PDB file with one MODEL, atoms N, CA, C and O in Angstrom:
MODEL        1
ATOM      1  N   MET A   1       0.923  -1.178  -0.014  1.00  0.00           N
ATOM      2  CA  MET A   1       0.094   0.080  -0.010  1.00  0.00           C
ATOM      3  C   MET A   1       0.896   1.393  -0.113  1.00  0.00           C
ATOM      4  O   MET A   1       1.761   1.674   0.716  1.00  0.00           O
ATOM      5  N   PRO A   2       0.662   1.987  -0.893  1.00  0.00           N
ATOM      6  CA  PRO A   2       1.388   3.585  -0.849  1.00  0.00           C
ATOM      7  C   PRO A   2       1.180   4.277   0.301  1.00  0.00           C
ATOM      8  O   PRO A   2       0.126   4.241   0.936  1.00  0.00           O
ATOM      9  N   GLU A   3       2.421   5.086   0.678  1.00  0.00           N
ATOM     10  CA  GLU A   3       2.654   5.790   1.754  1.00  0.00           C
ATOM     11  C   GLU A   3       1.729   7.096   1.462  1.00  0.00           C
ATOM     12  O   GLU A   3       1.739   7.639   0.358  1.00  0.00           O
ATOM     13  N   VAL A   4       1.066   7.475   2.359  1.00  0.00           N
ATOM     14  CA  VAL A   4       0.249   8.904   2.281  1.00  0.00           C
ATOM     15  C   VAL A   4       0.888  10.049   3.181  1.00  0.00           C
ATOM     16  O   VAL A   4       1.075   9.930   4.392  1.00  0.00           O
ATOM     17  N   ARG A   5       1.118  10.882   2.623  1.00  0.00           N
ATOM     18  CA  ARG A   5       1.518  12.250   3.227  1.00  0.00           C
ATOM     19  C   ARG A   5       0.582  13.215   3.229  1.00  0.00           C
ATOM     20  O   ARG A   5      -0.124  13.333   2.228  1.00  0.00           O
ATOM     21  N   THR A   6       0.407  14.062   4.324  1.00  0.00           N
ATOM     22  CA  THR A   6      -0.741  14.822   4.777  1.00  0.00           C
ATOM     23  C   THR A   6      -0.206  16.521   4.641  1.00  0.00           C
ATOM     24  O   THR A   6       0.855  16.766   5.215  1.00  0.00           O
ATOM     25  N   GLU A   7      -0.633  17.239   4.190  1.00  0.00           N
ATOM     26  CA  GLU A   7      -0.198  18.751   4.161  1.00  0.00           C
ATOM     27  C   GLU A   7      -1.547  19.596   4.345  1.00  0.00           C
ATOM     28  O   GLU A   7      -2.670  19.437   3.866  1.00  0.00           O
ATOM     29  N   GLU A   8      -1.048  20.496   5.164  1.00  0.00           N
ATOM     30  CA  GLU A   8      -2.186  21.473   5.530  1.00  0.00           C
ATOM     31  C   GLU A   8      -1.785  22.860   5.168  1.00  0.00           C
ATOM     32  O   GLU A   8      -0.670  23.324   5.408  1.00  0.00           O
ATOM     33  N   PHE A   9      -3.040  23.685   4.405  1.00  0.00           N
ATOM     34  CA  PHE A   9      -2.843  25.258   4.209  1.00  0.00           C
ATOM     35  C   PHE A   9      -3.935  26.083   4.701  1.00  0.00           C
ATOM     36  O   PHE A   9      -5.065  25.608   4.583  1.00  0.00           O
ATOM     37  N   ARG A  10      -3.813  27.179   5.206  1.00  0.00           N
ATOM     38  CA  ARG A  10      -4.540  28.129   5.719  1.00  0.00           C
ATOM     39  C   ARG A  10      -4.571  29.169   4.670  1.00  0.00           C
ATOM     40  O   ARG A  10      -3.609  29.821   4.266  1.00  0.00           O
ATOM     41  N   VAL A  11      -6.004  29.252   4.219  1.00  0.00           N
ATOM     42  CA  VAL A  11      -6.383  30.352   3.381  1.00  0.00           C
ATOM     43  C   VAL A  11      -7.398  30.886   3.772  1.00  0.00           C
ATOM     44  O   VAL A  11      -8.040  30.394   4.700  1.00  0.00           O
ATOM     45  N   ASN A  12      -7.806  32.119   3.094  1.00  0.00           N
ATOM     46  CA  ASN A  12      -8.887  32.957   3.259  1.00  0.00           C
ATOM     47  C   ASN A  12     -10.065  32.521   2.485  1.00  0.00           C
ATOM     48  O   ASN A  12      -9.771  31.669   1.647  1.00  0.00           O
ATOM     49  N   GLY A  13     -11.089  32.794   2.511  1.00  0.00           N
ATOM     50  CA  GLY A  13     -12.130  32.547   1.495  1.00  0.00           C
ATOM     51  C   GLY A  13     -12.027  32.598   0.081  1.00  0.00           C
ATOM     52  O   GLY A  13     -12.358  31.754  -0.752  1.00  0.00           O
ATOM     53  N   GLU A  14     -11.409  33.955  -0.089  1.00  0.00           N
ATOM     54  CA  GLU A  14     -11.134  34.502  -1.499  1.00  0.00           C
ATOM     55  C   GLU A  14     -10.258  33.433  -2.051  1.00  0.00           C
ATOM     56  O   GLU A  14     -10.470  33.025  -3.193  1.00  0.00           O
ATOM     57  N   GLU A  15      -9.204  32.905  -1.266  1.00  0.00           N
ATOM     58  CA  GLU A  15      -8.025  32.267  -2.022  1.00  0.00           C
ATOM     59  C   GLU A  15      -8.557  30.802  -2.328  1.00  0.00           C
ATOM     60  O   GLU A  15      -8.032  30.086  -3.180  1.00  0.00           O
ATOM     61  N   LEU A  16      -9.604  30.436  -1.587  1.00  0.00           N
ATOM     62  CA  LEU A  16      -9.809  28.868  -1.237  1.00  0.00           C
ATOM     63  C   LEU A  16      -9.988  28.237  -2.815  1.00  0.00           C
ATOM     64  O   LEU A  16      -9.461  27.142  -3.009  1.00  0.00           O
ATOM     65  N   LEU A  17     -10.547  28.738  -3.691  1.00  0.00           N
ATOM     66  CA  LEU A  17     -11.013  28.230  -4.859  1.00  0.00           C
ATOM     67  C   LEU A  17      -9.552  28.166  -5.881  1.00  0.00           C
ATOM     68  O   LEU A  17      -9.175  27.257  -6.621  1.00  0.00           O
ATOM     69  N   ALA A  18      -9.034  29.275  -5.640  1.00  0.00           N
ATOM     70  CA  ALA A  18      -7.785  29.135  -6.734  1.00  0.00           C
ATOM     71  C   ALA A  18      -6.606  28.111  -6.121  1.00  0.00           C
ATOM     72  O   ALA A  18      -5.881  27.507  -6.912  1.00  0.00           O
ATOM     73  N   LYS A  19      -6.459  27.954  -4.750  1.00  0.00           N
ATOM     74  CA  LYS A  19      -5.766  27.060  -4.068  1.00  0.00           C
ATOM     75  C   LYS A  19      -6.182  25.519  -4.305  1.00  0.00           C
ATOM     76  O   LYS A  19      -5.297  24.674  -4.436  1.00  0.00           O
ATOM     77  N   ILE A  20      -7.321  25.230  -4.349  1.00  0.00           N
ATOM     78  CA  ILE A  20      -7.987  23.849  -4.850  1.00  0.00           C
ATOM     79  C   ILE A  20      -7.440  23.772  -6.025  1.00  0.00           C
ATOM     80  O   ILE A  20      -6.542  22.941  -6.163  1.00  0.00           O
ATOM     81  N   LYS A  21      -7.837  24.620  -7.182  1.00  0.00           N
ATOM     82  CA  LYS A  21      -7.378  24.520  -8.531  1.00  0.00           C
ATOM     83  C   LYS A  21      -5.973  23.917  -8.574  1.00  0.00           C
ATOM     84  O   LYS A  21      -5.623  22.815  -8.995  1.00  0.00           O
ATOM     85  N   GLN A  22      -5.147  25.053  -7.956  1.00  0.00           N
ATOM     86  CA  GLN A  22      -3.599  24.929  -7.968  1.00  0.00           C
ATOM     87  C   GLN A  22      -3.117  23.530  -7.409  1.00  0.00           C
ATOM     88  O   GLN A  22      -2.066  23.054  -7.841  1.00  0.00           O
ATOM     89  N   LEU A  23      -3.889  22.838  -6.423  1.00  0.00           N
ATOM     90  CA  LEU A  23      -3.728  21.728  -6.069  1.00  0.00           C
ATOM     91  C   LEU A  23      -3.794  20.508  -6.863  1.00  0.00           C
ATOM     92  O   LEU A  23      -3.034  19.540  -6.918  1.00  0.00           O
ATOM     93  N   VAL A  24      -4.978  20.807  -7.517  1.00  0.00           N
ATOM     94  CA  VAL A  24      -5.631  19.824  -8.533  1.00  0.00           C
ATOM     95  C   VAL A  24      -4.568  19.536  -9.566  1.00  0.00           C
ATOM     96  O   VAL A  24      -4.155  18.422  -9.888  1.00  0.00           O
ATOM     97  N   HIS A  25      -4.137  20.866 -10.099  1.00  0.00           N
ATOM     98  CA  HIS A  25      -3.248  20.673 -11.023  1.00  0.00           C
ATOM     99  C   HIS A  25      -1.875  20.113 -10.779  1.00  0.00           C
ATOM    100  O   HIS A  25      -1.224  19.588 -11.682  1.00  0.00           O
ATOM    101  N   GLU A  26      -1.573  20.197  -9.907  1.00  0.00           N
ATOM    102  CA  GLU A  26       0.008  19.628  -9.302  1.00  0.00           C
ATOM    103  C   GLU A  26      -0.274  18.073  -9.333  1.00  0.00           C
ATOM    104  O   GLU A  26       0.645  17.368  -9.751  1.00  0.00           O
ATOM    105  N   GLY A  27      -1.183  17.602  -9.026  1.00  0.00           N
ATOM    106  CA  GLY A  27      -1.366  15.924  -9.298  1.00  0.00           C
ATOM    107  C   GLY A  27      -1.148  15.363  -8.182  1.00  0.00           C
ATOM    108  O   GLY A  27      -1.132  16.135  -7.224  1.00  0.00           O
ATOM    109  N   ASN A  28      -0.948  14.130  -7.936  1.00  0.00           N
ATOM    110  CA  ASN A  28      -0.650  12.841  -6.892  1.00  0.00           C
ATOM    111  C   ASN A  28      -1.511  13.150  -5.721  1.00  0.00           C
ATOM    112  O   ASN A  28      -1.155  12.667  -4.647  1.00  0.00           O
ATOM    113  N   ILE A  29      -2.713  13.964  -5.759  1.00  0.00           N
ATOM    114  CA  ILE A  29      -3.363  14.251  -4.763  1.00  0.00           C
ATOM    115  C   ILE A  29      -4.641  12.964  -4.659  1.00  0.00           C
ATOM    116  O   ILE A  29      -5.324  12.506  -5.575  1.00  0.00           O
ATOM    117  N   ARG A  30      -4.644  12.674  -3.439  1.00  0.00           N
ATOM    118  CA  ARG A  30      -5.667  11.406  -3.147  1.00  0.00           C
ATOM    119  C   ARG A  30      -7.193  11.940  -2.735  1.00  0.00           C
ATOM    120  O   ARG A  30      -8.277  11.585  -3.198  1.00  0.00           O
ATOM    121  N   ARG A  31      -6.886  12.933  -1.689  1.00  0.00           N
ATOM    122  CA  ARG A  31      -8.237  13.456  -1.079  1.00  0.00           C
ATOM    123  C   ARG A  31      -7.876  14.784  -0.710  1.00  0.00           C
ATOM    124  O   ARG A  31      -6.732  15.127  -0.411  1.00  0.00           O
ATOM    125  N   VAL A  32      -9.002  15.615  -0.741  1.00  0.00           N
ATOM    126  CA  VAL A  32      -8.954  17.041  -0.153  1.00  0.00           C
ATOM    127  C   VAL A  32     -10.135  16.874   0.890  1.00  0.00           C
ATOM    128  O   VAL A  32     -11.163  16.199   0.828  1.00  0.00           O
ATOM    129  N   ILE A  33      -9.651  17.701   1.846  1.00  0.00           N
ATOM    130  CA  ILE A  33     -10.515  17.887   2.773  1.00  0.00           C
ATOM    131  C   ILE A  33     -10.611  19.609   3.093  1.00  0.00           C
ATOM    132  O   ILE A  33      -9.537  20.209   3.060  1.00  0.00           O
ATOM    133  N   ILE A  34     -11.651  20.269   3.348  1.00  0.00           N
ATOM    134  CA  ILE A  34     -11.802  21.574   3.713  1.00  0.00           C
ATOM    135  C   ILE A  34     -12.540  21.803   4.933  1.00  0.00           C
ATOM    136  O   ILE A  34     -13.724  21.491   5.062  1.00  0.00           O
ATOM    137  N   LYS A  35     -11.772  22.400   5.911  1.00  0.00           N
ATOM    138  CA  LYS A  35     -12.315  22.595   7.202  1.00  0.00           C
ATOM    139  C   LYS A  35     -12.376  24.191   7.427  1.00  0.00           C
ATOM    140  O   LYS A  35     -11.644  24.995   6.849  1.00  0.00           O
ATOM    141  N   ASP A  36     -13.391  24.511   8.382  1.00  0.00           N
ATOM    142  CA  ASP A  36     -13.540  25.741   8.785  1.00  0.00           C
ATOM    143  C   ASP A  36     -12.286  26.277   9.669  1.00  0.00           C
ATOM    144  O   ASP A  36     -11.192  25.730   9.804  1.00  0.00           O
ATOM    145  N   LYS A  37     -12.773  27.564  10.266  1.00  0.00           N
ATOM    146  CA  LYS A  37     -11.699  28.028  11.241  1.00  0.00           C
ATOM    147  C   LYS A  37     -11.719  27.206  12.406  1.00  0.00           C
ATOM    148  O   LYS A  37     -10.657  27.042  13.007  1.00  0.00           O
ATOM    149  N   ASP A  38     -12.849  26.621  12.852  1.00  0.00           N
ATOM    150  CA  ASP A  38     -13.022  25.814  13.923  1.00  0.00           C
ATOM    151  C   ASP A  38     -12.554  24.441  14.000  1.00  0.00           C
ATOM    152  O   ASP A  38     -12.561  23.680  14.968  1.00  0.00           O
ATOM    153  N   GLY A  39     -12.066  24.217  12.574  1.00  0.00           N
ATOM    154  CA  GLY A  39     -11.753  22.606  12.472  1.00  0.00           C
ATOM    155  C   GLY A  39     -12.839  21.775  12.123  1.00  0.00           C
ATOM    156  O   GLY A  39     -12.623  20.564  12.142  1.00  0.00           O
ATOM    157  N   LYS A  40     -14.183  22.253  11.746  1.00  0.00           N
ATOM    158  CA  LYS A  40     -15.127  21.443  11.264  1.00  0.00           C
ATOM    159  C   LYS A  40     -15.086  21.086   9.828  1.00  0.00           C
ATOM    160  O   LYS A  40     -14.987  21.976   8.983  1.00  0.00           O
ATOM    161  N   VAL A  41     -15.158  19.798   9.492  1.00  0.00           N
ATOM    162  CA  VAL A  41     -15.084  19.560   7.983  1.00  0.00           C
ATOM    163  C   VAL A  41     -16.206  20.114   7.178  1.00  0.00           C
ATOM    164  O   VAL A  41     -17.290  19.668   7.553  1.00  0.00           O
ATOM    165  N   LEU A  42     -16.274  20.947   6.187  1.00  0.00           N
ATOM    166  CA  LEU A  42     -17.234  21.442   5.363  1.00  0.00           C
ATOM    167  C   LEU A  42     -17.404  20.400   4.159  1.00  0.00           C
ATOM    168  O   LEU A  42     -18.483  19.980   3.739  1.00  0.00           O
ATOM    169  N   ILE A  43     -16.247  20.095   3.729  1.00  0.00           N
ATOM    170  CA  ILE A  43     -16.382  19.296   2.467  1.00  0.00           C
ATOM    171  C   ILE A  43     -15.245  18.381   2.252  1.00  0.00           C
ATOM    172  O   ILE A  43     -14.129  18.878   2.401  1.00  0.00           O
ATOM    173  N   GLU A  44     -15.339  16.891   1.864  1.00  0.00           N
ATOM    174  CA  GLU A  44     -14.370  15.929   1.553  1.00  0.00           C
ATOM    175  C   GLU A  44     -14.484  15.196   0.341  1.00  0.00           C
ATOM    176  O   GLU A  44     -15.346  14.377   0.020  1.00  0.00           O
ATOM    177  N   PHE A  45     -13.556  15.579  -0.249  1.00  0.00           N
ATOM    178  CA  PHE A  45     -13.705  14.517  -1.698  1.00  0.00           C
ATOM    179  C   PHE A  45     -12.559  13.846  -2.008  1.00  0.00           C
ATOM    180  O   PHE A  45     -11.502  14.355  -1.635  1.00  0.00           O
ATOM    181  N   PRO A  46     -12.533  12.743  -2.651  1.00  0.00           N
ATOM    182  CA  PRO A  46     -11.311  12.069  -3.224  1.00  0.00           C
ATOM    183  C   PRO A  46     -11.010  12.335  -4.637  1.00  0.00           C
ATOM    184  O   PRO A  46     -11.887  12.518  -5.481  1.00  0.00           O
ATOM    185  N   LEU A  47      -9.802  12.352  -4.862  1.00  0.00           N
ATOM    186  CA  LEU A  47      -9.346  12.643  -6.169  1.00  0.00           C
ATOM    187  C   LEU A  47      -8.573  11.319  -6.614  1.00  0.00           C
ATOM    188  O   LEU A  47      -7.698  10.669  -6.042  1.00  0.00           O
ATOM    189  N   THR A  48      -9.192  11.161  -7.800  1.00  0.00           N
ATOM    190  CA  THR A  48      -8.478   9.582  -8.348  1.00  0.00           C
ATOM    191  C   THR A  48      -7.806   9.976  -9.657  1.00  0.00           C
ATOM    192  O   THR A  48      -8.259  10.946 -10.265  1.00  0.00           O
ATOM    193  N   PHE A  49      -6.783   9.320 -10.132  1.00  0.00           N
ATOM    194  CA  PHE A  49      -6.074   9.938 -11.370  1.00  0.00           C
ATOM    195  C   PHE A  49      -6.890   9.787 -12.475  1.00  0.00           C
ATOM    196  O   PHE A  49      -7.408   8.707 -12.759  1.00  0.00           O
ATOM    197  N   GLY A  50      -7.067  11.002 -13.247  1.00  0.00           N
ATOM    198  CA  GLY A  50      -8.097  10.932 -14.320  1.00  0.00           C
ATOM    199  C   GLY A  50      -9.367  11.682 -14.258  1.00  0.00           C
ATOM    200  O   GLY A  50     -10.120  11.938 -15.198  1.00  0.00           O
ATOM    201  N   VAL A  51      -9.524  12.069 -12.730  1.00  0.00           N
ATOM    202  CA  VAL A  51     -10.663  12.809 -12.574  1.00  0.00           C
ATOM    203  C   VAL A  51     -10.286  14.129 -12.759  1.00  0.00           C
ATOM    204  O   VAL A  51      -9.550  14.722 -11.970  1.00  0.00           O
ATOM    205  N   VAL A  52     -10.884  14.754 -14.040  1.00  0.00           N
ATOM    206  CA  VAL A  52     -10.788  16.066 -14.495  1.00  0.00           C
ATOM    207  C   VAL A  52     -12.041  16.720 -15.180  1.00  0.00           C
ATOM    208  O   VAL A  52     -13.056  16.091 -15.478  1.00  0.00           O
ATOM    209  N   GLY A  53     -11.858  17.969 -15.378  1.00  0.00           N
ATOM    210  CA  GLY A  53     -12.873  18.487 -16.541  1.00  0.00           C
ATOM    211  C   GLY A  53     -14.304  18.651 -15.798  1.00  0.00           C
ATOM    212  O   GLY A  53     -14.571  19.197 -14.728  1.00  0.00           O
ATOM    213  N   LEU A  54     -15.178  17.950 -16.794  1.00  0.00           N
ATOM    214  CA  LEU A  54     -16.871  17.872 -16.307  1.00  0.00           C
ATOM    215  C   LEU A  54     -16.952  17.103 -15.008  1.00  0.00           C
ATOM    216  O   LEU A  54     -17.780  17.519 -14.197  1.00  0.00           O
ATOM    217  N   VAL A  55     -16.202  16.012 -14.667  1.00  0.00           N
ATOM    218  CA  VAL A  55     -16.639  15.249 -13.590  1.00  0.00           C
ATOM    219  C   VAL A  55     -16.003  15.917 -12.231  1.00  0.00           C
ATOM    220  O   VAL A  55     -16.341  15.468 -11.135  1.00  0.00           O
ATOM    221  N   LEU A  56     -15.028  17.057 -12.341  1.00  0.00           N
ATOM    222  CA  LEU A  56     -14.682  17.830 -11.040  1.00  0.00           C
ATOM    223  C   LEU A  56     -15.351  19.094 -11.004  1.00  0.00           C
ATOM    224  O   LEU A  56     -15.290  19.857 -10.040  1.00  0.00           O
ATOM    225  N   ALA A  57     -16.021  19.325 -12.106  1.00  0.00           N
ATOM    226  CA  ALA A  57     -16.747  20.696 -12.043  1.00  0.00           C
ATOM    227  C   ALA A  57     -17.684  20.829 -10.829  1.00  0.00           C
ATOM    228  O   ALA A  57     -17.492  21.726 -10.007  1.00  0.00           O
ATOM    229  N   PRO A  58     -18.775  19.882 -10.692  1.00  0.00           N
ATOM    230  CA  PRO A  58     -19.599  20.092  -9.798  1.00  0.00           C
ATOM    231  C   PRO A  58     -18.911  20.524  -8.172  1.00  0.00           C
ATOM    232  O   PRO A  58     -19.289  21.368  -7.360  1.00  0.00           O
ATOM    233  N   THR A  59     -17.589  19.403  -8.125  1.00  0.00           N
ATOM    234  CA  THR A  59     -17.185  19.667  -6.838  1.00  0.00           C
ATOM    235  C   THR A  59     -16.399  21.022  -6.678  1.00  0.00           C
ATOM    236  O   THR A  59     -16.167  21.396  -5.528  1.00  0.00           O
ATOM    237  N   LEU A  60     -15.987  21.760  -7.703  1.00  0.00           N
ATOM    238  CA  LEU A  60     -15.310  22.969  -7.608  1.00  0.00           C
ATOM    239  C   LEU A  60     -16.339  23.979  -7.462  1.00  0.00           C
ATOM    240  O   LEU A  60     -16.009  24.945  -6.775  1.00  0.00           O
ATOM    241  N   ALA A  61     -17.764  23.982  -8.053  1.00  0.00           N
ATOM    242  CA  ALA A  61     -18.781  24.607  -7.790  1.00  0.00           C
ATOM    243  C   ALA A  61     -18.936  24.655  -6.199  1.00  0.00           C
ATOM    244  O   ALA A  61     -18.964  25.766  -5.671  1.00  0.00           O
ATOM    245  N   ALA A  62     -19.012  23.799  -5.610  1.00  0.00           N
ATOM    246  CA  ALA A  62     -19.359  23.275  -4.303  1.00  0.00           C
ATOM    247  C   ALA A  62     -18.268  24.316  -3.491  1.00  0.00           C
ATOM    248  O   ALA A  62     -18.574  25.088  -2.583  1.00  0.00           O
ATOM    249  N   VAL A  63     -16.936  24.118  -4.068  1.00  0.00           N
ATOM    250  CA  VAL A  63     -15.892  24.744  -3.182  1.00  0.00           C
ATOM    251  C   VAL A  63     -16.126  26.291  -3.192  1.00  0.00           C
ATOM    252  O   VAL A  63     -15.998  27.076  -2.253  1.00  0.00           O
ATOM    253  N   GLY A  64     -16.490  26.529  -4.452  1.00  0.00           N
ATOM    254  CA  GLY A  64     -16.770  27.812  -4.677  1.00  0.00           C
ATOM    255  C   GLY A  64     -17.887  28.546  -3.719  1.00  0.00           C
ATOM    256  O   GLY A  64     -17.744  29.688  -3.284  1.00  0.00           O
ATOM    257  N   ALA A  65     -18.825  27.849  -3.507  1.00  0.00           N
ATOM    258  CA  ALA A  65     -19.955  28.354  -2.715  1.00  0.00           C
ATOM    259  C   ALA A  65     -19.374  28.368  -1.217  1.00  0.00           C
ATOM    260  O   ALA A  65     -19.580  29.360  -0.518  1.00  0.00           O
ATOM    261  N   ILE A  66     -18.672  27.308  -0.737  1.00  0.00           N
ATOM    262  CA  ILE A  66     -18.103  27.411   0.597  1.00  0.00           C
ATOM    263  C   ILE A  66     -17.210  28.533   0.637  1.00  0.00           C
ATOM    264  O   ILE A  66     -17.132  29.143   1.704  1.00  0.00           O
ATOM    265  N   ALA A  67     -16.454  28.946  -0.438  1.00  0.00           N
ATOM    266  CA  ALA A  67     -15.528  30.147  -0.325  1.00  0.00           C
ATOM    267  C   ALA A  67     -16.388  31.533  -0.050  1.00  0.00           C
ATOM    268  O   ALA A  67     -16.083  32.427   0.738  1.00  0.00           O
ATOM    269  N   ALA A  68     -17.231  31.486  -0.680  1.00  0.00           N
ATOM    270  CA  ALA A  68     -18.430  32.586  -0.203  1.00  0.00           C
ATOM    271  C   ALA A  68     -18.694  32.521   0.963  1.00  0.00           C
ATOM    272  O   ALA A  68     -18.966  33.651   1.368  1.00  0.00           O
ATOM    273  N   LEU A  69     -18.767  31.681   1.839  1.00  0.00           N
ATOM    274  CA  LEU A  69     -19.500  31.600   3.031  1.00  0.00           C
ATOM    275  C   LEU A  69     -18.356  31.787   4.242  1.00  0.00           C
ATOM    276  O   LEU A  69     -18.611  32.426   5.262  1.00  0.00           O
ATOM    277  N   VAL A  70     -17.169  31.200   4.016  1.00  0.00           N
ATOM    278  CA  VAL A  70     -16.158  31.272   4.919  1.00  0.00           C
ATOM    279  C   VAL A  70     -15.135  32.626   4.929  1.00  0.00           C
ATOM    280  O   VAL A  70     -14.927  33.345   3.952  1.00  0.00           O
ATOM    281  N   THR A  71     -14.587  32.780   6.194  1.00  0.00           N
ATOM    282  CA  THR A  71     -13.439  33.966   6.045  1.00  0.00           C
ATOM    283  C   THR A  71     -12.025  33.165   6.222  1.00  0.00           C
ATOM    284  O   THR A  71     -10.944  33.727   6.047  1.00  0.00           O
ATOM    285  N   GLU A  72     -12.106  32.269   6.460  1.00  0.00           N
ATOM    286  CA  GLU A  72     -10.961  31.497   6.764  1.00  0.00           C
ATOM    287  C   GLU A  72     -10.999  29.950   6.763  1.00  0.00           C
ATOM    288  O   GLU A  72     -11.728  29.482   7.637  1.00  0.00           O
ATOM    289  N   ALA A  73     -10.432  29.152   6.051  1.00  0.00           N
ATOM    290  CA  ALA A  73     -10.359  27.796   5.770  1.00  0.00           C
ATOM    291  C   ALA A  73      -9.066  27.227   5.898  1.00  0.00           C
ATOM    292  O   ALA A  73      -8.040  27.859   5.645  1.00  0.00           O
ATOM    293  N   THR A  74      -9.093  25.910   6.330  1.00  0.00           N
ATOM    294  CA  THR A  74      -7.935  24.990   6.349  1.00  0.00           C
ATOM    295  C   THR A  74      -8.137  24.134   5.222  1.00  0.00           C
ATOM    296  O   THR A  74      -9.217  23.546   5.172  1.00  0.00           O
ATOM    297  N   VAL A  75      -7.167  23.923   4.157  1.00  0.00           N
ATOM    298  CA  VAL A  75      -7.348  22.903   3.282  1.00  0.00           C
ATOM    299  C   VAL A  75      -6.372  21.592   3.622  1.00  0.00           C
ATOM    300  O   VAL A  75      -5.158  21.770   3.714  1.00  0.00           O
ATOM    301  N   VAL A  76      -6.882  20.431   3.783  1.00  0.00           N
ATOM    302  CA  VAL A  76      -5.796  19.411   4.169  1.00  0.00           C
ATOM    303  C   VAL A  76      -6.013  18.439   2.827  1.00  0.00           C
ATOM    304  O   VAL A  76      -7.083  18.100   2.323  1.00  0.00           O
ATOM    305  N   VAL A  77      -4.577  18.081   2.387  1.00  0.00           N
ATOM    306  CA  VAL A  77      -4.480  17.425   1.294  1.00  0.00           C
ATOM    307  C   VAL A  77      -3.446  16.208   1.633  1.00  0.00           C
ATOM    308  O   VAL A  77      -2.374  16.345   2.223  1.00  0.00           O
ATOM    309  N   GLU A  78      -4.057  14.848   1.078  1.00  0.00           N
ATOM    310  CA  GLU A  78      -3.564  13.515   1.125  1.00  0.00           C
ATOM    311  C   GLU A  78      -3.010  13.407  -0.184  1.00  0.00           C
ATOM    312  O   GLU A  78      -3.653  13.473  -1.232  1.00  0.00           O
ATOM    313  N   LYS A  79      -1.572  13.207  -0.046  1.00  0.00           N
ATOM    314  CA  LYS A  79      -1.039  12.791  -1.108  1.00  0.00           C
ATOM    315  C   LYS A  79      -0.199  11.525  -1.188  1.00  0.00           C
ATOM    316  O   LYS A  79       0.210  11.120  -0.099  1.00  0.00           O
ATOM    317  N   GLU A  80       0.128  10.842  -2.232  1.00  0.00           N
ATOM    318  CA  GLU A  80       0.839   9.765  -2.228  1.00  0.00           C
ATOM    319  C   GLU A  80       2.261  10.201  -2.190  1.00  0.00           C
ATOM    320  O   GLU A  80       2.625  11.149  -2.886  1.00  0.00           O
ATOM    321  N   ALA A  81       3.096   9.548  -1.400  1.00  0.00           N
ATOM    322  CA  ALA A  81       4.596   9.900  -1.127  1.00  0.00           C
ATOM    323  C   ALA A  81       5.519   9.265  -2.034  1.00  0.00           C
ATOM    324  O   ALA A  81       6.729   9.463  -1.923  1.00  0.00           O
TER     325      ALA A  81
ENDMDL
END
């Protein structure tokens, strides 16, 4: 089983969608978790190799809606090491 590495990024609401798009573009991400400033999970979604374009569009729309509602968020990314 591949080793999984976790990274966390603190971003404000305005930066949230751009950060998610950047991370997806970088690749090798297994899962993305977005938490509010209190640590409550707002959305969690897996990313498998080849999930791009139209399949990812509804998820990005949801992230955009969350970004409009939060002032600060933590993005937790699970990557294959």
